[in-house]
C-alpha positions as CSV (number, residue, x, y, z in Angstrom):
1,X,29.1,-63.5,67.0
2,X,26.0,-61.2,67.1
3,X,23.8,-62.0,70.1
4,X,26.3,-64.3,71.8
5,X,26.9,-64.0,75.5
6,X,30.4,-63.9,77.1
7,X,31.3,-67.3,78.6
8,X,34.2,-68.3,80.8
9,X,34.4,-71.7,79.2
10,X,37.6,-71.1,77.2
11,X,39.2,-69.7,80.3
12,X,38.5,-72.7,82.4
13,X,39.3,-75.2,79.7
14,X,42.7,-73.5,79.2
15,X,43.4,-73.1,82.9
16,X,42.7,-76.8,83.5
17,X,44.3,-78.1,80.4
18,X,46.9,-79.9,82.4
19,X,44.2,-82.2,83.8
20,X,43.5,-83.5,80.2
21,X,47.1,-84.3,79.4
22,X,47.6,-85.9,82.8
23,X,44.5,-88.2,82.4
24,X,45.5,-89.0,78.8
25,X,49.0,-90.0,80.0
26,X,47.4,-92.2,82.8
27,X,45.2,-93.9,80.2
28,X,48.2,-94.6,78.0
29,X,50.3,-95.9,80.9
30,X,47.4,-98.2,82.0
31,X,46.9,-99.4,78.3
32,X,43.3,-98.4,78.7
33,X,42.6,-97.8,75.0
34,X,44.2,-101.1,74.0
35,X,42.1,-102.9,76.6
36,X,38.9,-101.4,75.2
37,X,40.0,-102.3,71.7
38,X,40.4,-105.9,72.9
39,X,36.8,-106.1,73.8
40,X,36.8,-104.9,77.4
41,X,34.1,-102.3,77.8
42,X,32.7,-102.4,81.3
43,X,34.5,-101.1,84.4
44,X,35.1,-104.5,86.1
45,X,36.8,-106.1,83.1
46,X,38.8,-103.0,82.3
47,X,40.0,-102.8,85.9
48,X,41.2,-106.4,85.7
49,X,42.9,-105.9,82.4
50,X,44.6,-102.6,83.5
51,X,45.4,-103.8,87.0
52,X,43.6,-100.8,88.6
53,X,40.7,-100.2,90.9
54,X,37.2,-100.2,89.5
55,X,36.5,-96.8,91.0
56,X,39.6,-95.3,89.4
57,X,38.9,-96.8,86.0
58,X,35.3,-95.7,86.1
59,X,36.2,-92.1,86.9
60,X,39.1,-92.0,84.4
61,X,36.8,-93.4,81.6
62,X,34.1,-90.9,82.4
63,X,36.6,-88.1,82.2
64,X,37.9,-89.3,78.9
65,X,34.4,-89.7,77.5
66,X,33.5,-86.2,78.7
67,X,36.4,-84.7,76.7
68,X,36.0,-86.8,73.6
69,X,38.5,-89.7,73.8
70,X,35.9,-92.4,74.7
71,X,32.2,-93.0,74.0
72,X,29.7,-94.2,76.6
73,X,27.8,-97.3,75.6
74,X,25.2,-98.1,78.2
75,X,27.3,-99.3,81.2
76,X,30.4,-99.6,79.2
77,X,32.9,-97.5,77.2
78,X,34.0,-97.6,73.6
79,X,36.7,-96.0,71.4
80,X,36.1,-93.0,69.2
81,X,37.4,-93.4,65.6
82,X,40.4,-91.3,66.4
83,X,41.2,-93.2,69.6
84,X,40.9,-96.5,67.7
85,X,43.5,-95.3,65.2
86,X,45.9,-93.4,67.4
87,X,45.7,-94.8,70.9
88,X,45.3,-98.6,70.5
89,X,48.8,-99.9,70.9
90,X,48.2,-102.5,68.2
91,X,47.4,-99.9,65.6
92,X,50.2,-99.0,63.1
93,X,49.4,-95.3,63.7
94,X,49.7,-95.6,67.5
95,X,50.8,-92.2,69.0
96,X,50.9,-93.1,72.7
97,X,54.6,-93.3,72.6
98,X,54.9,-89.7,71.7
99,X,53.8,-88.7,75.2
100,X,57.3,-89.8,76.5
101,X,58.5,-86.7,74.6
102,X,55.6,-84.4,74.5
103,X,55.0,-84.6,78.3
104,X,58.6,-85.0,79.3
105,X,60.3,-82.9,82.0
106,X,62.2,-81.2,79.2
107,X,59.1,-80.1,77.3
108,X,57.3,-78.9,80.5
109,X,60.2,-77.1,82.0
110,X,60.1,-74.1,79.6
111,X,56.4,-73.5,80.3
112,X,57.0,-73.2,84.1
113,X,57.8,-69.5,83.7
114,X,56.4,-68.2,80.4
115,X,56.2,-64.7,81.9
116,X,60.0,-64.6,82.3
117,X,60.5,-66.0,78.7
118,X,58.2,-63.3,77.3
119,X,60.1,-60.6,79.2
120,X,63.5,-62.0,78.1
121,X,62.4,-62.6,74.5
122,X,63.6,-66.2,74.7
123,X,64.3,-69.2,77.0
124,X,65.3,-68.6,80.6
125,X,66.2,-72.2,81.2
126,X,69.5,-72.6,82.9
127,X,70.3,-75.9,81.3
128,X,71.0,-76.2,77.6
129,X,68.2,-78.5,76.6
130,X,69.1,-78.4,72.9
131,X,72.3,-80.4,73.5
132,X,72.8,-83.1,70.9
133,X,73.2,-85.9,73.4
134,X,70.3,-84.9,75.7
135,X,68.3,-87.9,76.7
136,X,65.1,-86.1,75.5
137,X,66.1,-86.3,71.8
138,X,66.5,-90.1,72.2
139,X,62.9,-90.1,73.6
140,X,61.9,-88.0,70.6
141,X,63.5,-90.4,68.2
142,X,61.9,-93.4,69.8
143,X,58.4,-91.9,70.2
144,X,57.7,-89.5,67.4
145,X,58.1,-91.6,64.3
146,X,54.4,-92.5,63.9
147,X,53.4,-88.9,64.1
148,X,55.8,-88.1,61.2
149,X,54.6,-90.9,58.9
150,X,52.3,-88.9,56.7
151,X,54.9,-86.2,56.1
152,X,57.6,-88.8,55.5
153,X,55.5,-90.5,52.9
154,X,54.6,-87.2,51.2
155,X,58.3,-86.2,51.0
156,X,59.3,-89.5,49.6
157,X,56.7,-89.2,46.9
158,X,58.0,-85.8,45.6
159,X,59.5,-86.0,42.1
160,X,62.9,-84.7,43.5
161,X,63.2,-87.9,45.6
162,X,62.8,-90.2,42.5
163,X,66.1,-89.3,40.9
164,X,68.4,-92.1,39.9
165,X,70.8,-92.4,41.7
166,X,70.1,-90.2,44.8
167,X,72.5,-89.2,47.5
168,X,70.6,-87.7,50.5
169,X,71.8,-85.8,53.5
170,X,69.3,-86.0,56.4
171,X,70.2,-83.1,58.8
172,X,69.1,-83.7,62.4
173,X,67.7,-87.0,61.3
174,X,66.2,-88.1,64.7
175,X,64.3,-91.3,64.2
176,X,65.5,-91.3,60.6
177,X,62.0,-91.9,59.1
178,X,62.3,-89.3,56.4
179,X,65.5,-90.7,54.9
180,X,64.4,-94.2,55.5
181,X,61.1,-93.7,53.6
182,X,63.0,-92.2,50.6
183,X,65.3,-95.3,50.6
184,X,62.3,-97.6,50.8
185,X,60.7,-96.0,47.8
186,X,63.9,-95.4,45.8
187,X,66.2,-98.5,45.7
188,X,69.0,-96.3,44.3
189,X,68.9,-93.8,47.2
190,X,71.8,-93.6,49.7
191,X,71.1,-91.8,53.0
192,X,73.7,-90.1,55.2
193,X,72.1,-89.1,58.5
194,X,73.4,-86.3,60.8
195,X,72.6,-86.3,64.5
196,X,74.2,-87.2,67.9
197,X,75.7,-90.7,68.2
198,X,72.9,-91.7,70.7
199,X,70.1,-90.6,68.4
200,X,71.8,-92.1,65.3
201,X,71.6,-95.5,67.1
202,X,67.8,-95.3,67.0
203,X,67.8,-94.2,63.4
204,X,70.1,-97.0,62.4
205,X,68.0,-99.5,64.1
206,X,64.9,-98.2,62.3
207,X,66.7,-98.3,59.0
208,X,67.7,-102.0,59.6
209,X,64.1,-102.8,60.5
210,X,62.9,-101.2,57.3
211,X,65.3,-103.2,55.2
212,X,67.5,-100.3,54.0
213,X,70.4,-100.6,56.5
214,X,72.9,-101.3,53.8
215,X,72.2,-97.8,52.2
216,X,72.0,-95.9,55.5
217,X,74.9,-94.5,57.4
218,X,75.4,-92.0,60.2
219,X,77.5,-88.9,60.4
220,X,77.6,-88.0,64.1
221,X,78.1,-84.4,65.1
222,X,76.5,-80.9,65.6
223,X,74.8,-79.9,62.4
224,X,75.9,-76.3,62.9
225,X,79.6,-77.2,63.2
226,X,80.0,-80.4,61.2
227,X,81.6,-80.7,57.7
228,X,78.9,-82.3,55.6
229,X,81.1,-83.1,52.7
230,X,79.5,-82.7,49.2
231,X,77.9,-84.3,46.2
232,X,74.4,-84.6,47.7
233,X,71.4,-84.4,45.4
234,X,69.0,-83.7,48.2
235,X,69.3,-82.4,51.8
236,X,66.5,-83.0,54.3
237,X,65.9,-80.3,56.9
238,X,63.0,-81.7,59.0
239,X,62.0,-79.7,62.0
240,X,65.3,-78.0,62.6
241,X,65.1,-74.4,61.4
242,X,62.5,-73.4,64.0
243,X,65.1,-73.9,66.7
244,X,67.2,-70.9,65.4
245,X,67.1,-67.2,64.6
246,X,67.2,-66.2,60.9
247,X,71.0,-65.5,60.9
248,X,71.8,-69.0,62.3
249,X,69.3,-70.5,59.8
250,X,71.0,-68.7,56.9
251,X,74.5,-69.9,58.0
252,X,73.3,-73.5,58.2
253,X,71.6,-73.2,54.8
254,X,74.8,-71.8,53.2
255,X,76.5,-75.0,54.4
256,X,73.7,-77.0,52.9
257,X,74.0,-75.0,49.6
258,X,77.7,-75.9,49.5
259,X,77.0,-79.6,50.1
260,X,74.6,-79.9,47.2
261,X,75.3,-80.7,43.5
262,X,74.5,-77.8,41.2
263,X,71.1,-79.2,40.4
264,X,70.4,-80.3,44.0
265,X,67.7,-79.1,46.3
266,X,66.7,-78.8,50.0
267,X,63.5,-80.2,51.4
268,X,62.3,-78.6,54.5
269,X,59.5,-79.7,56.9
270,X,58.2,-77.1,59.3
271,X,55.3,-75.7,61.1
272,X,54.5,-72.9,58.7
273,X,51.8,-70.4,59.8
274,X,49.9,-68.3,57.3
275,X,51.1,-64.7,56.9
276,X,48.7,-63.5,59.6
277,X,50.8,-65.7,62.0
278,X,47.6,-66.8,63.9
279,X,46.4,-69.5,61.6
280,X,46.2,-72.4,61.2
281,X,46.3,-72.9,65.0
282,X,48.8,-75.8,65.3
283,X,51.4,-74.0,63.2
284,X,50.8,-70.6,64.7
285,X,50.9,-71.9,68.3
286,X,54.3,-73.6,67.8
287,X,56.2,-70.3,68.1
288,X,55.3,-70.3,71.8
289,X,57.1,-73.6,72.2
290,X,60.2,-72.1,70.6
291,X,59.9,-69.0,72.7
292,X,60.3,-70.9,76.0
293,X,62.8,-73.4,74.8
294,X,65.2,-71.5,72.5
295,X,67.0,-68.2,72.5
296,X,65.7,-67.1,69.1
297,X,63.7,-69.8,67.4
298,X,60.1,-69.6,66.0
299,X,57.7,-70.9,63.5
300,X,58.5,-69.1,60.2
301,X,55.9,-68.0,57.6
302,X,56.6,-69.0,54.0
303,X,57.6,-65.5,53.1
304,X,60.2,-65.5,56.0
305,X,61.5,-68.9,55.0
306,X,61.8,-67.8,51.3
307,X,63.8,-64.8,52.3
308,X,66.1,-66.9,54.4
309,X,66.6,-69.5,51.6
310,X,67.1,-66.8,49.0
311,X,69.8,-65.1,51.1
312,X,71.6,-68.5,51.4
313,X,71.6,-69.0,47.6
314,X,68.3,-70.8,46.8
315,X,66.4,-68.6,44.3
316,X,63.4,-70.9,43.7
317,X,61.2,-72.1,46.6
318,X,57.9,-74.0,46.5
319,X,55.4,-74.5,49.4
320,X,53.3,-77.7,49.7
321,X,50.5,-78.6,52.2
322,X,50.8,-82.1,53.6
323,X,47.5,-84.1,54.0
324,X,47.3,-85.6,57.5
325,X,50.0,-83.4,59.0
326,X,49.9,-79.9,60.6
327,X,53.2,-79.2,58.9
328,X,54.2,-78.0,55.5
329,X,57.0,-78.8,53.1
330,X,59.2,-76.3,51.3
331,X,61.3,-77.4,48.4
332,X,64.2,-75.1,47.7
333,X,66.4,-75.3,44.5
334,X,69.9,-74.1,43.9
335,X,69.0,-73.1,40.4
336,X,66.2,-70.8,39.3
337,X,63.0,-72.5,38.2
338,X,63.6,-71.7,34.5
339,X,67.1,-73.2,34.2
């Protein structure tokens, strides 16, 4: 900006970003946000509720207020609107559980040597963290469902999910929320979920809690190797394509194409950056996560996804923004739009 002076603020904020995530994790572990929501605002009562020292609670609260998670109200502390919705354990939109995955050893490992990953053009991790039975994906399934709720509701509201009847294949189902939400909104939908046995246990539990367990079954195995069968009207591909290079994505989508009925479609949820690949920031930044964790994955633009789907036999592809989510939805049809 004209007349602005250089400042090291961004440098120090980024260099010290680990401090923010560590203090946020501590607050969640101590149930600090829930304690404030219950009416505890001053240091002494918060310390008793969180079973911590007054000095420690005071400094933690001051830090969280300084970075925008809390407000300062005289001698006490309050929740911001965002913290009240997403960090109070009693809120239906509580996201504290996602930290078990987002700050897990698995997620942090790839970023311990980004220099090496950049030089290599992909992950340099010795261990295969993408294994289907890896404990981290159970953590993902148990913790990430609230974050996915807006996208799941959007997908379930698409016209293609209202068909009667509807046989759905949910590839890499994880927590199962996407298929479960379709089953909740469409009483004639049957869901077949693909994932590891350990992860499918979580999805099956969630389906039973949602009251759709009788129309939900698992198909355990590796999505890249498994025989899906056929006769599906709809295939869900939620947050899976970014793990792979275009050739692998194409091979998977060819299998999906073969599993669909002639008038079927695939519904994909992904971080889809704009064509400049630097906006919007959450989607654009996601490629770095794939760089350090996968050999060839990335966040694909819509034009890149469209080319991949077209090469796998899907001639018509539509992009949708999802309110309340940093991700986008692509609906891909086996038939051209005019047939």
